[in-house]
N, C-alpha and C positions, 0 to 999 in steps of 0.2 A: 352259057356253059352247059354242056351236055352231061348226061349221067356218068359216062366214062371218065370225064374230066373231074367231076365232083368226087368220084370214087377214088381217084388218085390223091385228092386232099384228105378224104376220110381214112385211107389206108396208111396215112402217116402215123396215126395214133389209134385208130379203130375206136374212137370215142364219139358218141352222139348224145346230146342232152336237149331237153325241151322245157326245163324248169330252171330259171335263173337262180333259184334258191339252192340248187344242187349242182351248180356248174363245176366241171372238172377242168383242170388246166390242160389245154391242148385240144379241147373238144370242138365239134361243130354244133352250134346251137341252131335248132330248127324253130323258127318263130311261128308256132302253130296258133290258130285262132279257135276260140270257143264262144259260147253264147254270152259269156260275161268277161272275156279277156281278148286281147289282141297282142300276140307275141311280138309283132313288129315293133311295138312300143318299147320293148326291152332290149333292143338291139345294142345300144351303147352300154347298158348295164352288163350284158353278156360279154362283150368285148373286154370291159374293164375287169370283169371277174375271172378272165383267163381263157375265154374261148378263142380259138384260132380264127374261126370264120363264123358268120351268121347267115343262114339262108332265110331270105325275106321274100314277100310277094307284094309289097307296096313300095313303089319307086321312091317316095319321099324319104325313106329310111336308108337308101343307098348312099352312103357318105364316103366310102373309101373302098379299096381293093379287097378288104376283108368281109365286105357285105356282098352276098351273092343273090342277085335278083332272079327269081323264077316266077312262072305263071301261077303256080299253086304249091305252097309249102308242103301240105299234107301229101299230095300226089307225088311230089319229089321225094319225100321221105319213103313212101311205099315203093317207088321205083328203085331207089338206091338200095333198099333192103332186098328186093328181088335180085338186083344185079349182084349184090354181095353173096346172096344165097347160091347163085350160079357159080361163083368162084370157090365155094366151099364143097369140096368133094367128100362130104361126110353124110352119114345117115341122119335124117331129120324125122323124128317121131312126133306126129301131131295127134292130139286127142281132143275130143269134144264129148258132149253128153249132157243130160239134164241135171244129173246130180253127181257129186264126187270128183269133178274134174281136177280141182286144185289139189285135193288130198292124193289122188292117184298120181298126178304129175310129180308131186313132191316125193312120194314113195319110189317112183321109177327113178327119179334123179338121185335119191339116196342110194339106191341099189347100184345103178350104173356107175356112179362116181367112185365106187370102190375100185374100179379098174380103169376107167376112162376119164379124160378131161371133158366134163359135160357142162353145158350151159342150158338152163331151163328158164321158162317164163318166170319173172319175178312176181310174187303175189298172184293177183288175178288180172294182170295186164294182158288180156286175151282178146282185145278187139282190133279194129282197123288201125289203131295207133300202137297198142301194146305188142301186137305180132311183129310189125316192122322193128320196133325197139328191141324186142327179144333177138331177132336175127342179127341186128347190128351190134349186139353185145357179144356176139361170137367173134373169135379171132382165128388166125391160121393155126393156133394151138388147140382149138376146140376139136374134139374127136367125135362127139355125138351131141346133137341138139334136140331139145325137148320143147315143143311148142304147144301150149294150151290155146284152144280156140273156143270163144264164147259166141253165142248168137241169140238174137231174139226175133229174127224174121228170116224169110227165105232168101236164098242167094248170098247170105253173109258168109257162111262157111266156104262156099264155092269161091268167093272173092279172096278170102284169107288163104285158101289153098294155092291160088295163083301167085300169091306173094311168097309163101313159104316153100312151095313145091315139096311136100313131104314124101318120103320114100316108104315110111311105115305109118300106120294109123290105127286108132282104136276109139271106139265109142263106149263110154262107161255104161250108159243105159239110155232108154227112151222114156221120158216121163212127162207128166203134165206140168211143164214149166213154160213160162212166156207164152201162154195160150193166146193172149191178146195180140201179140205180134205175129205168131205163126197161124192164127186163125182157128186151129183145132189140133187135137192130138195127132191126126193124120199129117197135119202140116209140120208138127215137130219131127215126126219120123222122116218126112221128106227132106226137111232142112238139115237135120243132123247127118242124114245119109249122103249129103253132098260131099262129105269126106270120103266115104266109100267110092262115090262116083269118080272122084279125082284119082284115088289110088288104083281103081280098076282101069281107068283110061291110060294111066302111066305105068301100069304093070308093076305096082308096088306090092306090099304085103300088109295084111291087117291081123291084129290079135282079136279074136272073138271069144265071147263067153258062151260056151255050149249050152248053158242053162237058159239062155235068152233066145227064144225062137225068132224074135225080130232081128237080132244080130245075124243069125244064120241065114235068114231069108234075104235081108238087105245086102249081105256080103257075097251073094251068089256070083260066081264068075271071077272071084279074086283069090289070089294065093293067100291062104289063111294059116295062122298058127292058133290052135285051140288051147283053151285053158278051162279049168273047172270040170274037166272030164276025169276026175280021180287023181290028177297029178298033184293038185293042191287041195287037201281035205280040210273042211271046216271041223273044228273040234269043240269050241265053246265060245261063249260071249257073255260072261257074267262078272263084271261088265266088259272086260277087255277081250278082244278077239284073239283066239288061239287057232293056229292052223298047223297042219303037218305037211312037210314037203321032203321027199326022199328020206323018210324015216327020221327026220329031225323035227322037233317041236319049235314053232316060232310063236313067242308070246308078245303080241304087239301092245302098244299103249293107246290103241284105238278102240272106242266103244261101239257096240251095236253090230249085229250080224250083217247089217247093210254094208259095213266096211270090209266084209270078207271078200267081195268081188274086187274091191280096190287093191287089197293086199294080193289077191290071187294073180291079177294081171301084172303087178309089179314083179312078182316071183317069176311069172312066165317070161316077161321081157328080160329079166336078169338071166334066166336060164338060157334063153335064146342067144344072148350076147356073151355067153360063157363066163358069167360071174359064178364063183364057187358057192355051194350051198351054205357054207359057213359065213361067207361075206353077205349073202342075201339075208341070212338070219340076223346078223349083227346090224345091218342097215335098217331093217324093218323094226327090230326091237328098240333101236335108238331113236326112231322117229317119234317126236312128240308134237301133236297138233296144237296150233296156236290160233289167234285171231277169231275167237268165239266159235271155232269149229269143233264140236264134240269134245270140249274140254271138261275134265272133272275137277271141280274146285271144292275144297273142304272149307266150310265157313261155320265156325262154332260146332254144333252137333249135327249140322246138316251137310249132306253130300249133294252137290249141285252139278247136274249135267248141263253145261252151257252149250247150246247149239243154235245160237242166235245170229249166225252170219247170213243165213238165207233160208227160205222155205218155199215149197210148192206142194201140191197135193200128194205127189209121189213120195217125196222125202218126209213129209209130215206123217204119212201113214206108216212108213218104215220106222220112224223114230218112236211112234206110239206102240207099234207092235213089239219092238225091241224092249221098250220100257216096261211093258206089261209082263214080259218074260223074266225080268230081274227078280231075284228071290227076296229082295227087301220088302218089308211089310208096309210101312207108312210112306206111300208114294203120292207125290203132289205134282200137278202139271200146270204150267203157265204157257199158254199158246197165244201168239200174236197173229194178226191178219197176214194172209198170203197175197202178195201183190201181182200185178200183170196177168190177171186171169180173164180180163175182159168180160164177155157175156156169160162165161162159165163160173164167175166168181161166187154168186149166190148158191148155186147147186153144190160147188166143191166145198165151200165153207160149211154147209149143212151136213155133207157127208162126214167131214172131219168131226163136227160137233156130235153127231150120232155115234161115230166110232169111239171117241174118247169117253162118251157116256157108257158105252157097252163094257168098258174095262173096269168100272167101279173103283176108280182110284180114290184115295182118301179125300182129296180135294182137287177141283179143277177150276182154273181161272182162264177165261177167254177175254182177250183184250183187242179192241179194234172195232171200227165201224162195221166191217163185213160180218164179223162174228156176232155183233150185237143184234143182228137181224135174223139170226138162225132159230130163235126160240129154243135155245139149248136147255136141256134138262139137267138138273143136278150139277149146275155150274154157276160160279159167280161171274157175271158178265159185265164188262165195262166198255163203253163206246170209244174210249181213248185212254192213253197211259195216264193223262192228267186226272181223269175221273177215277181211274183205278186207284190212284194214290189216296183217294178219300175213303176207300174201303178199309175196314179194320180186320177183315177175315184173314189177311195174309200175315198179320203180326203174330208174334209168339209161336212161330212154327219151329218145332224142335225135333231132333232125332228123326229127320225125314230125308228121303231121297227125292230130289226135285229135278224135274225136266223143264228147261226153258227153251222154247223154240218159236221162231217167227221170222218174217221177212226182214231184210236189212233195214228197210225204212222204218220198222217198228223199234229198232234199237233196244231190244229187250235186255241187253246186258246191263241196262240201267237198274234192273231189278236187284242186282247184286248189292246196291247201296241201301236197299230197303229190307232185304232179308237178313 
């Protein structure tokens, strides 16, 4: 069966699933493989659960006409997604960057959905599987697609662009993230700029932050829409970000000045696609971050800023700078290791340890193997979360404003049970 024939089956319901625990009636189940699972083994379960067809790549599981044997299930999923994208005569906005991708994507989706039938990447399904699934969740009723793209090595964004074929693009920022995979900060710039390269080659349009010299440099030769050039003005962030646009004040529920750029590009995209300033204001003010991303949690007498979804040197520095500017007096910091930094790990952790010491917060706790080797001054240091729990210095914290930030693998949201 070729892709065109498979597309005919898919277009009966426009449903695709890869997890038998979430099978929808009438779907096509793609039997993907991973390090610890083989989707082919769930063929019969998928059919019994309501799948119309199952795409497999192991012949022994082809038992009837509802099982479609292909050479490689993942490649077939990707080819089907690209075939579908070519049928969709709609704008596709793709975004990448070192920090703020998911928040920016959700803000743009909130704004554009005020006027258009939009489909955006669910959660952070932004890789070689997530991007195809995002595209295949769009239907003929979809008017604008928003596709988040993540990467931790060169050529990954280039590959995702060939699947999604975006007409619009934006890069939130270039930061020191995934240095291990990209090799260096220069590698990060080159890897993220693969989105610009695709847009340039295909005569699309990019939204660029005029405060970011790298964005201006890397987007040379592309049709650009600029923001942060006075159109969206930063007003305050204590702790929530306030901006002004066309003489209206937008009071977000996002903390930290670093979220200003995320809000500004959402405003710019909305303005470009003719969303009214009133609807832009409503959309941004109603957006509430979730999933450990810059959430404010009140626990007893303590106000906790939970930013434990992920961390890298750039986002860690921004969070600390913002935290230092808050007017609260009793400020306490819990930082966890930053992962995927490769050979730069020791130096980058030392920089953060020195930075946090320079702010003279009430207390600082550094948790993780990398932070434990920094020789940090004026901080309580633990090699692991387990050893941290043996400390008593974090108990009896009252009337404090607390920042919790670390890489996903540190799972520092566990601190909420201790504080």
